[in-house]
N, C-alpha and C positions, 0 to 999 in steps of 0.2 A: 746442517744438511740432513742429518738423521731424522729430524722432526718435520722437515719440509717447510719450515718457517724460519724467519730471521730471528736472531737473538733478541731483538727488541720486542718482537711479537710474542716470543716465548715468555719473556719477563712480564709483559703486560698480561698474558694469560694467567700466570701465577699470581700476580697482584689482584686481578679481578676475582679469581677464585677465593683468595683471602678476603676480599671485600664482601663477597657474597656470604661467606661464613660469618663475618662480623655483623653484617646487616641482619642475619637470621638470629644469631646467638647473643647479641648485645643490644643495648639501647643507646649506644654512642651515636652522636650526630653524624650526618653524612660527611661533613667537613672533617671531623675527627678521624673517621674511617679513611678518608682520602689521604690524610697525612700519615696515618698509621701504616698504610699500604705502600708508602714511598713516593706518592705523588706530591708535588708542591704547588699544583695549580688545580683548583677545584673544577674549573670549566673543562680542562683537559681530561681530568678524571671522569667527569660525567659523560664526556664525548666517547671516551674509550669504553666505559661501562655500558653505555647504551648500544654501542656497536657490538659488543660481546654478548650482552644479555637481552638485547631487544627492548630495553626500557630504562628509564632513569633509575638511579639508586633508590630514591624515595618511593617511586611507584613499585619498584621491585619488592621493597620491604613491605609495602601495603598488601601486595598480592600474596606473599608467602606467609605472612603472619595474619591469621584470621582470628579476630577477637570475638 
């Protein structure tokens, strides 16, 4: 109640923040990051990530890392 969101939403926020850091700082695959962040379903991870970040994990990585 203090955060104004459900416990599941809070946990997903924390997991997605970790995923964003891993996408930026590592070369791990999206599926490896999915599992490292506590998700056991890649499709669900991508759905939650896209809802939070506005893009898929792969596209997010492409946008934040300019070669």
